[in-house]
NUKE-366571 format. One record per residue (C-alpha): residue number from 1; x, y, z; residue in three letters. Coordinates in nm, 3 decimals. Layout:
N
(lumse NUM, (X, Y, Z), "ala")
...
END
This chain:
482
(lumse 1, (-3.401, 9.435, -0.556), "unk")
(lumse 2, (-3.222, 9.234, -0.818), "unk")
(lumse 3, (-3.243, 8.859, -0.760), "unk")
(lumse 4, (-2.916, 8.667, -0.739), "unk")
(lumse 5, (-2.853, 8.447, -1.037), "unk")
(lumse 6, (-2.903, 8.084, -0.946), "unk")
(lumse 7, (-2.615, 7.851, -1.034), "unk")
(lumse 8, (-2.654, 7.487, -1.126), "unk")
(lumse 9, (-2.572, 7.255, -0.841), "unk")
(lumse 10, (-2.655, 6.923, -1.000), "unk")
(lumse 11, (-2.416, 6.756, -1.242), "unk")
(lumse 12, (-2.485, 6.501, -1.510), "unk")
(lumse 13, (-2.391, 6.136, -1.483), "unk")
(lumse 14, (-2.016, 6.068, -1.498), "unk")
(lumse 15, (-1.940, 6.443, -1.520), "unk")
(lumse 16, (-1.726, 6.459, -1.208), "unk")
(lumse 17, (-1.750, 6.781, -1.006), "unk")
(lumse 18, (-1.883, 7.091, -1.185), "unk")
(lumse 19, (-1.949, 7.421, -1.014), "unk")
(lumse 20, (-1.941, 7.799, -1.072), "unk")
(lumse 21, (-1.696, 8.015, -0.885), "unk")
(lumse 22, (-1.777, 8.353, -0.731), "unk")
(lumse 23, (-1.602, 8.529, -1.019), "unk")
(lumse 24, (-1.850, 8.370, -1.261), "unk")
(lumse 25, (-1.615, 8.112, -1.419), "unk")
(lumse 26, (-1.721, 7.749, -1.436), "unk")
(lumse 27, (-1.494, 7.473, -1.305), "unk")
(lumse 28, (-1.500, 7.101, -1.378), "unk")
(lumse 29, (-1.289, 6.837, -1.205), "unk")
(lumse 30, (-1.252, 6.466, -1.270), "unk")
(lumse 31, (-1.039, 6.188, -1.126), "unk")
(lumse 32, (-0.837, 6.010, -1.395), "unk")
(lumse 33, (-0.659, 5.757, -1.179), "unk")
(lumse 34, (-0.380, 5.751, -0.925), "unk")
(lumse 35, (-0.045, 5.922, -0.890), "unk")
(lumse 36, (0.271, 5.715, -0.839), "unk")
(lumse 37, (0.230, 5.760, -0.462), "unk")
(lumse 38, (-0.120, 5.612, -0.483), "unk")
(lumse 39, (-0.310, 5.935, -0.422), "unk")
(lumse 40, (-0.598, 6.032, -0.657), "unk")
(lumse 41, (-0.490, 6.214, -0.971), "unk")
(lumse 42, (-0.744, 6.482, -1.070), "unk")
(lumse 43, (-0.781, 6.709, -1.369), "unk")
(lumse 44, (-0.938, 7.058, -1.344), "unk")
(lumse 45, (-1.079, 7.274, -1.625), "unk")
(lumse 46, (-1.223, 7.627, -1.632), "unk")
(lumse 47, (-1.452, 7.803, -1.878), "unk")
(lumse 48, (-1.704, 8.082, -1.919), "unk")
(lumse 49, (-1.999, 7.845, -1.952), "unk")
(lumse 50, (-2.100, 7.514, -1.809), "unk")
(lumse 51, (-2.115, 7.359, -2.155), "unk")
(lumse 52, (-1.754, 7.463, -2.216), "unk")
(lumse 53, (-1.613, 7.285, -1.909), "unk")
(lumse 54, (-1.830, 6.979, -1.976), "unk")
(lumse 55, (-1.685, 6.960, -2.327), "unk")
(lumse 56, (-1.333, 6.958, -2.181), "unk")
(lumse 57, (-1.418, 6.641, -1.990), "unk")
(lumse 58, (-1.507, 6.446, -2.303), "unk")
(lumse 59, (-1.150, 6.334, -2.395), "unk")
(lumse 60, (-1.129, 6.167, -2.053), "unk")
(lumse 61, (-1.452, 5.974, -2.089), "unk")
(lumse 62, (-1.519, 5.637, -2.247), "unk")
(lumse 63, (-1.789, 5.699, -2.507), "unk")
(lumse 64, (-1.936, 5.351, -2.467), "unk")
(lumse 65, (-2.011, 5.339, -2.097), "unk")
(lumse 66, (-1.916, 5.676, -1.955), "unk")
(lumse 67, (-1.624, 5.545, -1.748), "unk")
(lumse 68, (-1.306, 5.744, -1.707), "unk")
(lumse 69, (-1.042, 5.629, -1.950), "unk")
(lumse 70, (-0.687, 5.554, -1.845), "unk")
(lumse 71, (-0.494, 5.867, -1.933), "unk")
(lumse 72, (-0.232, 5.807, -1.664), "unk")
(lumse 73, (0.113, 5.839, -1.813), "unk")
(lumse 74, (0.268, 5.908, -1.471), "unk")
(lumse 75, (0.168, 5.572, -1.319), "unk")
(lumse 76, (0.449, 5.321, -1.367), "unk")
(lumse 77, (0.427, 4.966, -1.242), "unk")
(lumse 78, (0.734, 4.967, -1.014), "unk")
(lumse 79, (0.641, 5.272, -0.808), "unk")
(lumse 80, (0.269, 5.202, -0.817), "unk")
(lumse 81, (0.300, 4.833, -0.727), "unk")
(lumse 82, (0.535, 4.922, -0.441), "unk")
(lumse 83, (0.267, 5.160, -0.311), "unk")
(lumse 84, (0.012, 4.877, -0.332), "unk")
(lumse 85, (0.249, 4.636, -0.155), "unk")
(lumse 86, (0.330, 4.872, 0.130), "unk")
(lumse 87, (-0.028, 4.987, 0.189), "unk")
(lumse 88, (-0.253, 4.694, 0.093), "unk")
(lumse 89, (-0.067, 4.365, 0.054), "unk")
(lumse 90, (0.119, 4.411, 0.383), "unk")
(lumse 91, (-0.215, 4.396, 0.567), "unk")
(lumse 92, (-0.321, 4.068, 0.398), "unk")
(lumse 93, (-0.032, 3.833, 0.477), "unk")
(lumse 94, (0.212, 3.744, 0.753), "unk")
(lumse 95, (0.537, 3.944, 0.768), "unk")
(lumse 96, (0.745, 3.651, 0.646), "unk")
(lumse 97, (0.515, 3.601, 0.350), "unk")
(lumse 98, (0.520, 3.973, 0.276), "unk")
(lumse 99, (0.899, 3.965, 0.266), "unk")
(lumse 100, (0.873, 3.693, 0.002), "unk")
(lumse 101, (0.627, 3.908, -0.196), "unk")
(lumse 102, (0.871, 4.201, -0.197), "unk")
(lumse 103, (1.152, 3.970, -0.307), "unk")
(lumse 104, (0.948, 3.823, -0.595), "unk")
(lumse 105, (0.844, 4.167, -0.716), "unk")
(lumse 106, (1.201, 4.298, -0.715), "unk")
(lumse 107, (1.349, 3.985, -0.875), "unk")
(lumse 108, (1.089, 3.882, -1.133), "unk")
(lumse 109, (0.853, 4.176, -1.200), "unk")
(lumse 110, (1.024, 4.514, -1.165), "unk")
(lumse 111, (1.331, 4.436, -1.382), "unk")
(lumse 112, (1.106, 4.352, -1.679), "unk")
(lumse 113, (0.786, 4.552, -1.630), "unk")
(lumse 114, (0.884, 4.822, -1.381), "unk")
(lumse 115, (0.877, 5.102, -1.640), "unk")
(lumse 116, (0.554, 4.981, -1.804), "unk")
(lumse 117, (0.216, 5.137, -1.739), "unk")
(lumse 118, (-0.050, 4.886, -1.626), "unk")
(lumse 119, (-0.246, 4.945, -1.948), "unk")
(lumse 120, (0.065, 4.856, -2.154), "unk")
(lumse 121, (0.053, 4.493, -2.042), "unk")
(lumse 122, (-0.087, 4.231, -2.276), "unk")
(lumse 123, (-0.057, 3.860, -2.334), "unk")
(lumse 124, (0.214, 3.909, -2.598), "unk")
(lumse 125, (0.458, 4.082, -2.364), "unk")
(lumse 126, (0.367, 3.866, -2.062), "unk")
(lumse 127, (0.374, 3.513, -2.207), "unk")
(lumse 128, (0.744, 3.514, -2.314), "unk")
(lumse 129, (0.856, 3.624, -1.968), "unk")
(lumse 130, (0.658, 3.354, -1.790), "unk")
(lumse 131, (0.781, 3.095, -2.037), "unk")
(lumse 132, (1.136, 3.195, -1.947), "unk")
(lumse 133, (1.053, 3.165, -1.577), "unk")
(lumse 134, (0.910, 2.815, -1.631), "unk")
(lumse 135, (1.231, 2.708, -1.803), "unk")
(lumse 136, (1.443, 2.842, -1.517), "unk")
(lumse 137, (1.242, 2.788, -1.199), "unk")
(lumse 138, (1.009, 2.535, -1.044), "unk")
(lumse 139, (0.641, 2.553, -1.131), "unk")
(lumse 140, (0.544, 2.653, -0.776), "unk")
(lumse 141, (0.779, 2.952, -0.788), "unk")
(lumse 142, (0.637, 3.074, -1.119), "unk")
(lumse 143, (0.280, 3.032, -0.993), "unk")
(lumse 144, (0.358, 3.249, -0.690), "unk")
(lumse 145, (0.505, 3.523, -0.912), "unk")
(lumse 146, (0.196, 3.512, -1.134), "unk")
(lumse 147, (-0.040, 3.520, -0.835), "unk")
(lumse 148, (0.134, 3.826, -0.688), "unk")
(lumse 149, (0.136, 4.012, -1.020), "unk")
(lumse 150, (-0.227, 3.918, -1.089), "unk")
(lumse 151, (-0.330, 4.033, -0.742), "unk")
(lumse 152, (-0.180, 4.375, -0.813), "unk")
(lumse 153, (-0.350, 4.395, -1.153), "unk")
(lumse 154, (-0.685, 4.317, -0.989), "unk")
(lumse 155, (-0.623, 4.623, -0.773), "unk")
(lumse 156, (-0.554, 4.825, -1.090), "unk")
(lumse 157, (-0.875, 4.689, -1.241), "unk")
(lumse 158, (-1.076, 4.800, -0.938), "unk")
(lumse 159, (-0.925, 5.149, -0.966), "unk")
(lumse 160, (-1.009, 5.180, -1.336), "unk")
(lumse 161, (-0.648, 5.176, -1.453), "unk")
(lumse 162, (-0.708, 4.880, -1.683), "unk")
(lumse 163, (-1.014, 4.729, -1.848), "unk")
(lumse 164, (-0.921, 4.365, -1.788), "unk")
(lumse 165, (-0.653, 4.154, -1.623), "unk")
(lumse 166, (-0.426, 4.020, -1.900), "unk")
(lumse 167, (-0.279, 3.756, -1.667), "unk")
(lumse 168, (-0.615, 3.577, -1.668), "unk")
(lumse 169, (-0.521, 3.451, -2.015), "unk")
(lumse 170, (-0.182, 3.315, -1.911), "unk")
(lumse 171, (-0.222, 2.944, -1.844), "unk")
(lumse 172, (0.034, 2.689, -1.728), "unk")
(lumse 173, (0.036, 2.327, -1.833), "unk")
(lumse 174, (-0.011, 2.095, -1.538), "unk")
(lumse 175, (0.341, 1.962, -1.550), "unk")
(lumse 176, (0.486, 1.751, -1.274), "unk")
(lumse 177, (0.677, 1.962, -1.025), "unk")
(lumse 178, (1.053, 1.932, -1.029), "unk")
(lumse 179, (1.091, 1.749, -0.701), "unk")
(lumse 180, (1.452, 1.672, -0.615), "unk")
(lumse 181, (1.345, 1.375, -0.410), "unk")
(lumse 182, (1.238, 1.197, -0.730), "unk")
(lumse 183, (1.588, 1.206, -0.879), "unk")
(lumse 184, (1.879, 0.975, -0.814), "unk")
(lumse 185, (2.077, 1.247, -0.641), "unk")
(lumse 186, (1.788, 1.373, -0.432), "unk")
(lumse 187, (1.848, 1.587, -0.131), "unk")
(lumse 188, (1.860, 1.418, 0.207), "unk")
(lumse 189, (1.596, 1.582, 0.424), "unk")
(lumse 190, (1.661, 1.358, 0.723), "unk")
(lumse 191, (1.973, 1.259, 0.910), "unk")
(lumse 192, (2.146, 0.979, 0.719), "unk")
(lumse 193, (2.147, 0.654, 0.914), "unk")
(lumse 194, (2.526, 0.655, 0.937), "unk")
(lumse 195, (2.516, 0.989, 1.123), "unk")
(lumse 196, (2.235, 0.911, 1.364), "unk")
(lumse 197, (2.434, 0.716, 1.622), "unk")
(lumse 198, (2.731, 0.961, 1.624), "unk")
(lumse 199, (2.487, 1.249, 1.661), "unk")
(lumse 200, (2.300, 1.084, 1.950), "unk")
(lumse 201, (2.632, 1.008, 2.120), "unk")
(lumse 202, (2.730, 1.374, 2.087), "unk")
(lumse 203, (2.402, 1.484, 2.247), "unk")
(lumse 204, (2.503, 1.302, 2.565), "unk")
(lumse 205, (2.773, 1.568, 2.614), "unk")
(lumse 206, (2.529, 1.864, 2.632), "unk")
(lumse 207, (2.216, 1.885, 2.853), "unk")
(lumse 208, (2.049, 2.164, 2.658), "unk")
(lumse 209, (2.092, 2.021, 2.311), "unk")
(lumse 210, (2.003, 1.669, 2.419), "unk")
(lumse 211, (1.662, 1.787, 2.539), "unk")
(lumse 212, (1.620, 2.037, 2.252), "unk")
(lumse 213, (1.721, 1.806, 1.966), "unk")
(lumse 214, (1.541, 1.498, 2.095), "unk")
(lumse 215, (1.220, 1.703, 2.120), "unk")
(lumse 216, (1.251, 1.785, 1.750), "unk")
(lumse 217, (1.374, 1.437, 1.654), "unk")
(lumse 218, (1.133, 1.224, 1.864), "unk")
(lumse 219, (0.823, 1.451, 1.857), "unk")
(lumse 220, (0.855, 1.598, 1.507), "unk")
(lumse 221, (0.848, 1.966, 1.608), "unk")
(lumse 222, (0.968, 2.256, 1.398), "unk")
(lumse 223, (1.253, 2.463, 1.547), "unk")
(lumse 224, (1.016, 2.752, 1.618), "unk")
(lumse 225, (0.773, 2.516, 1.791), "unk")
(lumse 226, (1.049, 2.379, 2.012), "unk")
(lumse 227, (1.166, 2.728, 2.110), "unk")
(lumse 228, (0.806, 2.834, 2.182), "unk")
(lumse 229, (0.726, 2.542, 2.413), "unk")
(lumse 230, (0.614, 2.623, 2.767), "unk")
(lumse 231, (0.616, 2.378, 3.058), "unk")
(lumse 232, (0.235, 2.367, 3.063), "unk")
(lumse 233, (0.247, 2.213, 2.713), "unk")
(lumse 234, (0.410, 1.894, 2.849), "unk")
(lumse 235, (0.185, 1.646, 3.033), "unk")
(lumse 236, (0.422, 1.420, 3.224), "unk")
(lumse 237, (0.130, 1.219, 3.365), "unk")
(lumse 238, (-0.025, 1.120, 3.032), "unk")
(lumse 239, (0.297, 1.138, 2.831), "unk")
(lumse 240, (0.180, 1.395, 2.575), "unk")
(lumse 241, (0.313, 1.715, 2.426), "unk")
(lumse 242, (0.090, 1.995, 2.292), "unk")
(lumse 243, (0.187, 2.235, 2.015), "unk")
(lumse 244, (-0.026, 2.550, 2.030), "unk")
(lumse 245, (0.220, 2.827, 1.937), "unk")
(lumse 246, (0.555, 2.885, 1.780), "unk")
(lumse 247, (0.841, 3.128, 1.779), "unk")
(lumse 248, (0.864, 3.334, 1.465), "unk")
(lumse 249, (1.089, 3.608, 1.335), "unk")
(lumse 250, (0.901, 3.913, 1.208), "unk")
(lumse 251, (1.084, 4.150, 0.974), "unk")
(lumse 252, (1.032, 4.526, 0.986), "unk")
(lumse 253, (1.036, 4.721, 0.660), "unk")
(lumse 254, (1.114, 5.073, 0.546), "unk")
(lumse 255, (0.904, 5.262, 0.290), "unk")
(lumse 256, (1.088, 5.088, 0.004), "unk")
(lumse 257, (1.016, 4.739, 0.134), "unk")
(lumse 258, (1.370, 4.681, 0.261), "unk")
(lumse 259, (1.410, 4.483, 0.584), "unk")
(lumse 260, (1.557, 4.714, 0.848), "unk")
(lumse 261, (1.517, 4.491, 1.155), "unk")
(lumse 262, (1.392, 4.154, 1.271), "unk")
(lumse 263, (1.229, 4.070, 1.600), "unk")
(lumse 264, (1.160, 3.739, 1.764), "unk")
(lumse 265, (0.803, 3.692, 1.885), "unk")
(lumse 266, (0.569, 3.416, 1.994), "unk")
(lumse 267, (0.277, 3.377, 1.759), "unk")
(lumse 268, (0.045, 3.121, 1.607), "unk")
(lumse 269, (0.162, 2.795, 1.459), "unk")
(lumse 270, (0.254, 2.778, 1.092), "unk")
(lumse 271, (-0.089, 2.644, 0.991), "unk")
(lumse 272, (-0.415, 2.562, 1.166), "unk")
(lumse 273, (-0.332, 2.192, 1.129), "unk")
(lumse 274, (-0.008, 2.246, 1.323), "unk")
(lumse 275, (-0.200, 2.276, 1.651), "unk")
(lumse 276, (-0.185, 1.926, 1.794), "unk")
(lumse 277, (-0.141, 1.712, 2.104), "unk")
(lumse 278, (0.070, 1.403, 2.045), "unk")
(lumse 279, (0.194, 1.116, 2.261), "unk")
(lumse 280, (0.571, 1.115, 2.296), "unk")
(lumse 281, (0.818, 0.829, 2.352), "unk")
(lumse 282, (0.913, 0.741, 2.709), "unk")
(lumse 283, (1.275, 0.812, 2.618), "unk")
(lumse 284, (1.189, 1.174, 2.536), "unk")
(lumse 285, (0.962, 1.206, 2.840), "unk")
(lumse 286, (1.249, 1.099, 3.068), "unk")
(lumse 287, (1.490, 1.337, 2.893), "unk")
(lumse 288, (1.251, 1.629, 2.947), "unk")
(lumse 289, (1.202, 1.532, 3.312), "unk")
(lumse 290, (1.582, 1.534, 3.362), "unk")
(lumse 291, (1.602, 1.874, 3.190), "unk")
(lumse 292, (1.330, 2.011, 3.418), "unk")
(lumse 293, (1.516, 1.892, 3.727), "unk")
(lumse 294, (1.830, 2.064, 3.602), "unk")
(lumse 295, (1.637, 2.387, 3.541), "unk")
(lumse 296, (1.492, 2.363, 3.892), "unk")
(lumse 297, (1.843, 2.359, 4.038), "unk")
(lumse 298, (1.936, 2.655, 3.820), "unk")
(lumse 299, (1.625, 2.842, 3.931), "unk")
(lumse 300, (1.719, 2.796, 4.297), "unk")
(lumse 301, (2.071, 2.911, 4.221), "unk")
(lumse 302, (1.990, 3.219, 4.010), "unk")
(lumse 303, (1.650, 3.321, 4.140), "unk")
(lumse 304, (1.502, 3.347, 3.788), "unk")
(lumse 305, (1.171, 3.171, 3.715), "unk")
(lumse 306, (1.250, 2.876, 3.489), "unk")
(lumse 307, (1.005, 2.591, 3.555), "unk")
(lumse 308, (0.668, 2.756, 3.611), "unk")
(lumse 309, (0.382, 2.669, 3.376), "unk")
(lumse 310, (0.430, 2.983, 3.166), "unk")
(lumse 311, (0.808, 2.958, 3.152), "unk")
(lumse 312, (0.976, 2.855, 2.830), "unk")
(lumse 313, (1.109, 2.499, 2.833), "unk")
(lumse 314, (1.416, 2.606, 2.637), "unk")
(lumse 315, (1.442, 2.971, 2.742), "unk")
(lumse 316, (1.763, 3.145, 2.837), "unk")
(lumse 317, (1.911, 3.110, 3.185), "unk")
(lumse 318, (1.711, 3.422, 3.272), "unk")
(lumse 319, (1.388, 3.264, 3.149), "unk")
(lumse 320, (1.368, 3.480, 2.838), "unk")
(lumse 321, (1.267, 3.369, 2.488), "unk")
(lumse 322, (1.558, 3.247, 2.280), "unk")
(lumse 323, (1.609, 3.374, 1.926), "unk")
(lumse 324, (1.637, 3.136, 1.635), "unk")
(lumse 325, (1.965, 3.284, 1.514), "unk")
(lumse 326, (2.125, 3.264, 1.860), "unk")
(lumse 327, (2.018, 2.903, 1.903), "unk")
(lumse 328, (2.145, 2.822, 1.553), "unk")
(lumse 329, (2.490, 2.965, 1.632), "unk")
(lumse 330, (2.505, 2.757, 1.951), "unk")
(lumse 331, (2.409, 2.447, 1.753), "unk")
(lumse 332, (2.681, 2.507, 1.493), "unk")
(lumse 333, (2.944, 2.536, 1.768), "unk")
(lumse 334, (2.812, 2.217, 1.926), "unk")
(lumse 335, (2.854, 2.029, 1.597), "unk")
(lumse 336, (3.211, 2.153, 1.552), "unk")
(lumse 337, (3.306, 2.046, 1.905), "unk")
(lumse 338, (3.190, 1.694, 1.824), "unk")
(lumse 339, (3.348, 1.668, 1.477), "unk")
(lumse 340, (3.010, 1.687, 1.306), "unk")
(lumse 341, (3.057, 2.025, 1.143), "unk")
(lumse 342, (3.025, 2.034, 0.765), "unk")
(lumse 343, (2.805, 1.721, 0.761), "unk")
(lumse 344, (2.499, 1.917, 0.655), "unk")
(lumse 345, (2.316, 1.865, 0.985), "unk")
(lumse 346, (2.059, 2.135, 1.060), "unk")
(lumse 347, (1.752, 2.180, 1.277), "unk")
(lumse 348, (1.499, 2.078, 1.015), "unk")
(lumse 349, (1.676, 1.748, 0.951), "unk")
(lumse 350, (1.579, 1.648, 1.305), "unk")
(lumse 351, (1.208, 1.696, 1.231), "unk")
(lumse 352, (1.240, 1.511, 0.902), "unk")
(lumse 353, (1.422, 1.227, 1.078), "unk")
(lumse 354, (1.109, 1.186, 1.291), "unk")
(lumse 355, (0.889, 1.135, 0.985), "unk")
(lumse 356, (1.142, 0.915, 0.805), "unk")
(lumse 357, (1.179, 0.691, 1.109), "unk")
(lumse 358, (0.804, 0.635, 1.104), "unk")
(lumse 359, (0.805, 0.564, 0.730), "unk")
(lumse 360, (1.088, 0.316, 0.777), "unk")
(lumse 361, (0.860, 0.128, 1.017), "unk")
(lumse 362, (0.578, 0.122, 0.757), "unk")
(lumse 363, (0.358, 0.367, 0.949), "unk")
(lumse 364, (0.041, 0.479, 0.771), "unk")
(lumse 365, (0.111, 0.818, 0.605), "unk")
(lumse 366, (-0.211, 0.960, 0.750), "unk")
(lumse 367, (-0.076, 0.890, 1.098), "unk")
(lumse 368, (0.252, 1.059, 1.008), "unk")
(lumse 369, (0.058, 1.358, 0.873), "unk")
(lumse 370, (-0.129, 1.401, 1.203), "unk")
(lumse 371, (0.189, 1.371, 1.411), "unk")
(lumse 372, (0.377, 1.618, 1.192), "unk")
(lumse 373, (0.094, 1.871, 1.190), "unk")
(lumse 374, (0.069, 1.894, 0.812), "unk")
(lumse 375, (-0.246, 2.033, 0.654), "unk")
(lumse 376, (-0.209, 1.818, 0.340), "unk")
(lumse 377, (-0.095, 1.460, 0.300), "unk")
(lumse 378, (0.104, 1.569, -0.008), "unk")
(lumse 379, (0.331, 1.774, 0.217), "unk")
(lumse 380, (0.395, 1.473, 0.438), "unk")
(lumse 381, (0.490, 1.256, 0.140), "unk")
(lumse 382, (0.736, 1.518, 0.012), "unk")
(lumse 383, (0.934, 1.474, 0.333), "unk")
(lumse 384, (0.951, 1.097, 0.287), "unk")
(lumse 385, (1.300, 1.034, 0.155), "unk")
(lumse 386, (1.315, 0.664, 0.246), "unk")
(lumse 387, (1.504, 0.518, -0.048), "unk")
(lumse 388, (1.400, 0.151, -0.033), "unk")
(lumse 389, (1.021, 0.215, -0.034), "unk")
(lumse 390, (0.959, -0.046, 0.233), "unk")
(lumse 391, (0.613, 0.096, 0.295), "unk")
(lumse 392, (0.509, 0.041, -0.065), "unk")
(lumse 393, (0.661, -0.308, -0.070), "unk")
(lumse 394, (0.470, -0.396, 0.246), "unk")
(lumse 395, (0.145, -0.271, 0.093), "unk")
(lumse 396, (0.186, -0.478, -0.222), "unk")
(lumse 397, (0.291, -0.781, -0.015), "unk")
(lumse 398, (-0.067, -0.822, 0.110), "unk")
(lumse 399, (-0.156, -0.993, -0.219), "unk")
(lumse 400, (0.101, -1.266, -0.157), "unk")
(lumse 401, (-0.033, -1.338, 0.192), "unk")
(lumse 402, (-0.408, -1.317, 0.121), "unk")
(lumse 403, (-0.424, -1.499, -0.212), "unk")
(lumse 404, (-0.178, -1.785, -0.163), "unk")
(lumse 405, (-0.397, -2.026, -0.364), "unk")
(lumse 406, (-0.323, -1.823, -0.675), "unk")
(lumse 407, (0.036, -1.945, -0.650), "unk")
(lumse 408, (-0.051, -2.318, -0.679), "unk")
(lumse 409, (0.071, -2.505, -0.988), "unk")
(lumse 410, (-0.171, -2.557, -1.276), "unk")
(lumse 411, (-0.299, -2.921, -1.299), "unk")
(lumse 412, (-0.511, -2.986, -1.610), "unk")
(lumse 413, (-0.694, -3.317, -1.688), "unk")
(lumse 414, (-0.492, -3.532, -1.925), "unk")
(lumse 415, (-0.787, -3.580, -2.164), "unk")
(lumse 416, (-0.881, -3.211, -2.171), "unk")
(lumse 417, (-0.984, -3.112, -2.522), "unk")
(lumse 418, (-0.734, -2.879, -2.687), "unk")
(lumse 419, (-0.877, -2.653, -2.947), "unk")
(lumse 420, (-0.799, -2.348, -3.146), "unk")
(lumse 421, (-1.050, -2.065, -3.140), "unk")
(lumse 422, (-1.042, -1.874, -3.468), "unk")
(lumse 423, (-1.075, -1.500, -3.475), "unk")
(lumse 424, (-1.414, -1.338, -3.531), "unk")
(lumse 425, (-1.320, -1.233, -3.887), "unk")
(lumse 426, (-1.237, -1.590, -3.982), "unk")
(lumse 427, (-1.565, -1.718, -3.834), "unk")
(lumse 428, (-1.763, -1.463, -4.035), "unk")
(lumse 429, (-1.585, -1.559, -4.358), "unk")
(lumse 430, (-1.660, -1.923, -4.293), "unk")
(lumse 431, (-2.031, -1.854, -4.237), "unk")
(lumse 432, (-2.059, -1.663, -4.566), "unk")
(lumse 433, (-1.895, -1.941, -4.767), "unk")
(lumse 434, (-2.135, -2.208, -4.904), "unk")
(lumse 435, (-2.071, -2.566, -4.799), "unk")
(lumse 436, (-1.854, -2.762, -5.033), "unk")
(lumse 437, (-2.136, -3.007, -5.111), "unk")
(lumse 438, (-2.369, -2.723, -5.214), "unk")
(lumse 439, (-2.144, -2.618, -5.497), "unk")
(lumse 440, (-2.286, -2.777, -5.813), "unk")
(lumse 441, (-2.058, -3.008, -5.997), "unk")
(lumse 442, (-1.983, -2.915, -6.364), "unk")
(lumse 443, (-2.246, -3.070, -6.594), "unk")
(lumse 444, (-2.137, -3.292, -6.871), "unk")
(lumse 445, (-2.179, -3.161, -7.222), "unk")
(lumse 446, (-2.514, -3.253, -7.373), "unk")
(lumse 447, (-2.537, -3.466, -7.684), "unk")
(lumse 448, (-2.597, -3.220, -7.971), "unk")
(lumse 449, (-2.774, -3.481, -8.180), "unk")
(lumse 450, (-3.020, -3.565, -7.901), "unk")
(lumse 451, (-3.117, -3.197, -7.862), "unk")
(lumse 452, (-3.159, -3.154, -8.232), "unk")
(lumse 453, (-3.389, -3.460, -8.246), "unk")
(lumse 454, (-3.611, -3.322, -7.975), "unk")
(lumse 455, (-3.645, -2.983, -8.145), "unk")
(lumse 456, (-3.729, -3.150, -8.476), "unk")
(lumse 457, (-4.002, -3.363, -8.317), "unk")
(lumse 458, (-4.152, -3.048, -8.155), "unk")
(lumse 459, (-4.165, -2.861, -8.489), "unk")
(lumse 460, (-4.351, -3.152, -8.651), "unk")
(lumse 461, (-4.596, -3.178, -8.360), "unk")
(lumse 462, (-4.695, -2.809, -8.383), "unk")
(lumse 463, (-4.672, -2.793, -8.763), "unk")
(lumse 464, (-4.404, -2.526, -8.760), "unk")
(lumse 465, (-4.178, -2.485, -9.058), "unk")
(lumse 466, (-3.938, -2.203, -8.961), "unk")
(lumse 467, (-3.753, -2.063, -8.660), "unk")
(lumse 468, (-3.954, -1.738, -8.641), "unk")
(lumse 469, (-4.282, -1.928, -8.616), "unk")
(lumse 470, (-4.124, -2.151, -8.350), "unk")
(lumse 471, (-4.011, -1.859, -8.134), "unk")
(lumse 472, (-4.349, -1.684, -8.176), "unk")
(lumse 473, (-4.543, -1.993, -8.064), "unk")
(lumse 474, (-4.310, -2.039, -7.764), "unk")
(lumse 475, (-4.375, -1.677, -7.658), "unk")
(lumse 476, (-4.753, -1.720, -7.684), "unk")
(lumse 477, (-4.736, -2.038, -7.482), "unk")
(lumse 478, (-4.535, -1.868, -7.212), "unk")
(lumse 479, (-4.782, -1.576, -7.187), "unk")
(lumse 480, (-5.076, -1.817, -7.169), "unk")
(lumse 481, (-4.918, -2.003, -6.881), "unk")
(lumse 482, (-4.863, -1.676, -6.691), "unk")
END
């Protein structure tokens, strides 16, 4: 009986899948990346021998390390990045943040690089675009665009589409952010003082908005936190209010990242630091107690549960969760009824008025940070739009009160020695200069005749008759003395 020919079942390193079909032909397959829809893109080759199909894999291999090279002409950034957004990024961030990611990609990435392949990107075609963005937008905005694009390119790097992330070489100078509050015409984030009294007077005409707005204005809550409040969050005995959740609007997306619907839900607070329990003013506590009594009467009248622990403090008359947009429309109508429409008053100004009121009373910023539920003190200071900087003036004023003696007049003794202290260079020059008395005075000219007489007497004494003999004897005398 003829033995069946044994086929190779083991493949070499980085060779992909290689096998022999029943008809005797050899087949090799290798993944060369991803299709525009994100699915694996594979190449298949056939041949009569194993060596033949292995040879056909070589153009798709990197000769240095055996990795598959990026021969992926079909993968374009717009379609491929959208696949990454809708399948990966959407699972990493909150829906609101994801909506911002889609918007940044469509506004700042796809119009310029949508038709590029990932491997076409380099520092020379990236740097000019980001320079343009820096000239047009705030630094924070540009950083978010770069982070999103870089996050996608890291995904491409993991999939073998590129060898390195070119955005790693794009650096931004640490320039000061363009904060409007640092300019003369900075935006008012809080209610202007001239509008505060008219606004409070208008609140006395509406039970719902008096309780709602004072909660934001006197407790520093975000609109979503106010809408999400339940009665169990208010401790009337101890005078505190707890923030443990918030209303949020979650968008729903189609396959192209377009928002097709929005739903109002109760979820976590904006940040972990937003969970807090704060004391509240007696004025607000009384307002909330009056609102609860009113809701009790309404509950008896309608039969809907409105004041139980789990009921929403500012729910509908049926006890249901209010939407942000519906509450906003009601607020706009309220402002128009009271001649406050067009004044720029909005929900967030109420929260910012809370922080500004504290700053106006020179409250420590760390205390304001805790009451506002901010994770960073820098965020708290951004919301400080107090124009006269009373807090800073009060801080500097401590020097005047603690060191009063420094303000006394100078009283010097009448006979105090006044002197001039020369510079170090002048002192050094003076030390190197000899004293005047050490400089020898010019000697008077000697009497020529006296010198001649002495020389003549010396020649006679040593019996010398010429100058040469004189000089020779003087030299010998000098050597003898040495």
